[in-house]
matplotlib code that plots the C-alpha trace (Angstrom):
import matplotlib.pyplot as plt

x = [-0.2, 1.7, 1.4, 0.4, 3.4, 0.5, -0.4, 2.7, 3.6, 0.3, 1.4, 4.7, 3.7, 1.4, 3.3, 6.2, 4.2, 2.4, 5.7, 7.4, 3.4, 1.8, -1.8, -4.9, -5.9, -8.7, -11.1, -10.7, -13.7, -14.6, -15.8, -19.0, -19.6, -19.8, -23.0, -25.1, -22.9, -23.4, -21.8, -22.8, -21.0, -21.4, -22.7, -20.9, -18.0, -15.9, -13.7, -17.5, -18.2, -15.3, -15.3, -18.9, -18.1, -14.8, -17.2, -19.9, -16.6, -15.9, -18.9, -20.7, -24.4, -24.4, -27.7, -29.1, -29.1, -26.4, -22.1, -21.5, -18.7, -19.1, -16.7, -15.9, -13.9, -12.1, -9.6, -7.7, -5.2, -2.1, 1.0, 3.9, 7.2, 9.8, 10.1, 12.3, 14.7, 12.4, 9.5, 8.0, 6.4, 8.2, 7.2, 4.1, 2.7, -0.6, -2.2, -5.1, -6.7, -9.2, -10.8, -12.9, -14.8, -17.0, -20.0, -22.1, -25.1, -26.3, -24.1, -20.5, -17.0, -15.6, -13.3, -12.4, -11.5, -8.8, -7.4, -5.0, -2.6, -1.0, 0.5, 2.6, 4.8, 5.1, 7.3, 5.3, 6.4, 4.0, 4.7, 2.3, 0.0, -2.7, -0.9, 0.3, -3.3, -4.2, -0.8, -2.5, -6.3, -4.1, -2.2, -5.2, -7.2, -3.8, -4.6, -7.6, -7.3, -5.2, -7.0, -9.8, -7.2, -6.0, -10.1, -10.1, -7.8, -9.4, -12.1, -10.7, -8.4, -12.0]
y = [-0.3, 3.1, 6.4, 9.4, 12.8, 14.7, 12.9, 12.0, 15.6, 16.0, 13.2, 14.3, 17.7, 16.3, 13.8, 16.8, 18.9, 16.6, 15.3, 19.6, 19.5, 21.6, 22.1, 24.6, 27.4, 26.2, 27.8, 28.1, 27.2, 30.2, 30.0, 28.9, 31.3, 34.3, 32.7, 34.1, 37.3, 40.6, 43.1, 46.9, 48.9, 50.0, 47.0, 48.0, 48.5, 45.8, 45.7, 44.5, 42.2, 40.2, 39.9, 38.4, 35.9, 34.3, 34.4, 32.0, 30.4, 29.7, 28.3, 30.6, 32.4, 35.9, 37.5, 38.9, 38.3, 37.2, 38.7, 42.2, 43.0, 47.1, 47.9, 51.7, 53.2, 52.4, 55.5, 54.9, 57.2, 58.2, 60.1, 61.4, 59.2, 60.8, 63.1, 63.4, 66.3, 67.6, 68.3, 64.8, 61.9, 58.7, 56.8, 57.4, 55.1, 53.7, 53.5, 51.1, 52.1, 49.7, 50.1, 47.0, 45.8, 42.0, 42.8, 39.4, 39.4, 41.1, 43.9, 43.1, 44.0, 40.4, 42.4, 46.4, 48.9, 47.3, 49.3, 47.5, 49.3, 48.8, 51.1, 49.8, 51.6, 51.9, 52.9, 55.8, 56.2, 59.7, 57.2, 54.7, 56.9, 53.9, 50.4, 52.8, 53.5, 49.5, 49.1, 50.9, 49.2, 46.1, 47.4, 48.6, 45.6, 43.6, 45.5, 44.9, 41.2, 41.9, 43.5, 41.4, 38.1, 39.9, 40.3, 37.0, 35.5, 38.2, 36.0, 32.7, 33.7, 34.3]
z = [0.1, -0.9, 0.2, -1.4, -0.6, 0.8, 3.0, 4.3, 5.2, 6.7, 8.5, 9.7, 10.4, 12.4, 14.6, 15.1, 16.3, 18.1, 19.3, 20.9, 22.9, 20.3, 21.3, 20.3, 22.6, 23.8, 26.6, 30.0, 32.6, 34.4, 38.2, 39.2, 41.2, 38.9, 36.9, 34.3, 33.7, 32.2, 31.1, 31.7, 28.6, 25.5, 23.5, 20.2, 21.7, 19.3, 23.4, 25.2, 21.5, 22.1, 25.8, 24.9, 22.6, 24.8, 28.0, 25.7, 23.9, 27.6, 28.4, 30.5, 30.6, 29.1, 30.6, 33.6, 37.0, 38.2, 38.9, 35.7, 34.0, 33.8, 31.6, 33.2, 31.1, 27.5, 25.9, 22.6, 22.3, 19.6, 20.8, 18.1, 19.4, 16.8, 14.1, 10.7, 10.2, 8.2, 11.1, 9.9, 11.9, 12.0, 14.7, 16.8, 20.4, 20.5, 24.2, 24.9, 28.7, 29.5, 33.6, 34.3, 37.3, 38.1, 40.7, 41.9, 41.9, 45.0, 44.8, 46.4, 44.9, 43.5, 41.3, 42.5, 39.2, 37.4, 35.0, 31.7, 30.1, 27.0, 24.8, 21.6, 19.2, 15.1, 12.7, 9.9, 6.8, 5.1, 1.5, 2.4, 4.8, 3.8, 5.0, 8.0, 8.8, 8.4, 10.5, 13.0, 12.8, 13.2, 16.7, 18.5, 17.4, 19.3, 22.1, 22.0, 22.1, 25.0, 26.8, 26.6, 27.4, 30.4, 32.1, 31.0, 33.4, 35.7, 35.9, 35.9, 38.4, 40.9]

ax = plt.figure().add_subplot(projection="3d")
ax.plot(x, y, z, "-o")
ax.set_aspect("equal")
plt.show()
């Protein structure tokens, strides 16, 4: 019986990746004490949508009557880091700040106001302004994903 080259490559990749300890990231279940979770924040915010998706993946029930994850504030900021000799921007620093708190169903604080502050620096080339705007959007999305991960880790520690 002959093995096709494609099957051999897939089999080799599976054996190599399994042998090094690689596993796909799976949702970590949330503590039962959290119960049903309501999210207090702008429901159209990409942050709130991402948190809802991660909570659902982790097996949480979304709705009222249980604990509340409150997004106290969410802020994006862009600062100039470097200028060239013609006073043109060379680098920007993006800041993303979120403050959240978690309340139990009876209103007691499970997690007090917790700030998350993330930042990244990226180079700006005025000759490629369209690409720079896309890069900035990508970095902002990555910062938001990092913030969601940190919020989920906080919830898992309850």
